[in-house]
C-alpha positions as CSV (number, residue, x, y, z in Angstrom):
1,M,-34.4,-26.2,57.1
2,E,-36.1,-25.2,53.9
3,A,-39.7,-23.9,54.2
4,F,-42.5,-25.5,52.1
5,Y,-45.8,-24.0,51.1
6,H,-49.2,-25.2,49.9
7,I,-50.8,-22.8,47.4
8,T,-54.3,-22.9,46.0
9,I,-55.5,-20.8,43.1
10,K,-59.2,-20.4,42.5
11,A,-60.9,-19.6,39.1
12,D,-64.4,-19.7,37.7
13,W,-65.0,-21.5,34.5
14,N,-68.8,-21.6,34.2
15,D,-70.5,-18.9,36.2
16,G,-70.1,-20.2,39.7
17,D,-68.4,-23.5,38.9
18,F,-65.0,-23.1,40.5
19,V,-61.8,-25.0,39.9
20,H,-58.6,-25.0,41.8
21,T,-54.9,-25.5,41.2
22,C,-53.1,-26.9,44.3
23,L,-49.4,-26.9,44.6
24,N,-46.7,-27.8,47.1
25,V,-43.7,-25.5,46.5
26,N,-40.5,-24.2,48.1
27,E,-40.0,-20.6,49.0
28,Q,-38.5,-19.6,45.6
29,E,-41.4,-21.1,43.7
30,K,-43.9,-19.5,46.1
31,N,-42.4,-16.0,45.5
32,Y,-42.5,-16.5,41.8
33,I,-46.1,-17.6,41.8
34,V,-47.3,-14.8,44.1
35,K,-45.5,-12.2,42.0
36,S,-46.9,-13.6,38.8
37,Y,-50.4,-13.8,40.4
38,L,-50.3,-10.1,41.4
39,T,-49.0,-9.1,38.0
40,S,-51.7,-11.2,36.3
41,K,-54.5,-9.6,38.4
42,K,-53.2,-6.1,37.6
43,F,-52.9,-6.9,33.8
44,I,-56.3,-8.5,33.7
45,K,-57.9,-5.4,35.4
46,E,-56.1,-3.0,33.0
47,Y,-57.1,-5.1,30.0
48,S,-60.7,-5.4,31.0
49,E,-61.0,-1.6,31.5
50,R,-59.5,-0.9,28.1
51,Y,-61.5,-3.6,26.2
52,P,-64.9,-3.9,28.0
53,T,-66.7,-5.3,25.0
54,R,-64.2,-8.1,24.8
55,W,-64.6,-8.6,28.5
56,L,-68.3,-9.4,28.1
57,R,-67.5,-12.6,26.3
58,Q,-67.1,-15.8,28.2
59,A,-63.5,-16.4,27.2
60,Y,-62.1,-13.0,28.4
61,L,-59.2,-14.5,30.4
62,E,-58.2,-16.4,27.3
63,D,-58.5,-13.3,25.2
64,A,-56.2,-11.4,27.6
65,Y,-53.7,-14.2,27.4
66,H,-53.6,-14.2,23.6
67,F,-53.4,-10.4,23.5
68,A,-50.4,-10.5,25.9
69,D,-48.7,-13.4,24.1
70,D,-49.0,-11.6,20.8
71,L,-47.0,-8.6,22.3
72,L,-44.0,-10.7,23.2
73,Q,-41.0,-12.2,21.4
74,F,-38.0,-13.9,22.8
75,D,-34.7,-12.2,22.0
76,D,-31.9,-14.8,22.0
77,E,-29.1,-12.2,22.2
78,L,-30.7,-10.7,25.4
79,D,-31.8,-14.0,26.6
80,A,-35.1,-12.3,27.6
81,Y,-38.4,-11.3,26.3
82,K,-39.0,-8.0,24.5
83,F,-42.1,-6.3,23.1
84,T,-43.0,-6.8,19.4
85,D,-43.8,-3.8,17.2
86,A,-47.5,-4.5,18.0
87,V,-47.0,-2.8,21.4
88,K,-46.8,0.6,19.6
89,E,-50.6,0.4,19.1
90,E,-51.0,-0.7,22.7
91,E,-48.8,1.8,24.5
92,W,-50.6,1.4,27.7
93,V,-49.0,-2.0,28.0
94,S,-45.4,-0.8,27.8
95,D,-46.3,2.2,30.0
96,L,-47.6,-0.1,32.8
97,F,-45.7,-3.3,32.4
98,T,-42.3,-4.6,31.5
99,P,-41.8,-7.5,29.0
100,E,-40.9,-9.7,31.9
101,E,-44.1,-8.9,33.7
102,I,-46.2,-9.7,30.6
103,S,-44.3,-13.0,30.1
104,N,-45.0,-13.8,33.8
105,F,-48.7,-13.4,33.1
106,V,-48.5,-15.6,29.9
107,Y,-46.7,-18.3,31.8
108,F,-49.0,-18.0,34.8
109,Y,-52.0,-18.4,32.5
110,E,-50.5,-21.5,30.9
111,D,-49.1,-23.2,34.0
112,Y,-51.1,-22.1,37.0
113,I,-54.6,-20.8,36.3
114,P,-57.0,-23.7,36.6
115,H,-59.3,-24.3,33.7
116,G,-62.7,-26.0,33.5
117,Y,-63.5,-29.3,32.0
118,D,-64.4,-28.2,28.5
119,C,-63.4,-24.5,28.4
120,P,-60.9,-22.1,29.9
121,S,-61.7,-20.2,33.1
122,H,-63.1,-16.7,32.7
123,T,-62.4,-15.2,36.1
124,L,-59.3,-15.5,38.4
125,Y,-60.5,-15.3,42.0
126,D,-57.9,-15.7,44.6
127,L,-54.6,-17.3,45.7
128,N,-54.0,-18.7,49.2
129,V,-50.6,-19.6,50.6
130,Y,-50.2,-21.9,53.6
131,E,-46.9,-22.6,55.2
132,F,-46.3,-26.2,56.2
133,A,-45.6,-26.6,59.9
134,K,-44.1,-29.9,59.1
135,H,-43.4,-31.6,55.8
136,E,-42.9,-35.3,55.4
137,H,-42.3,-37.0,52.1
138,Y,-42.5,-40.8,51.5
139,E,-41.7,-42.8,48.4
């Protein structure tokens, strides 16, 4: 029997105004989301330490996302992401992260981080995973 999980991701979009993403997923999706969340937290921490003045602005999570996205390009021959030449100026990224990890952060930002009603979230708070004791589905 396949296991199912309920995941909640919490973010702040307006200084104490929290939003959540809630998902019901299988084990493979859960593992991807948890791995991407942990990579995202690590990348966000490293980015904020290297660019503290950028981090003082309200849109710093969005800034980190655009920064990471600009460092990636998809290589059709490899069927994978690789770093652009821009990473030469940001060697700390390639020293600490693989292109796959950076792409996981980019997709996690786009697909899983909850955003506010009129602006993106600025702080990613936590992720909770609950295993279903029983899962029923009706159509």
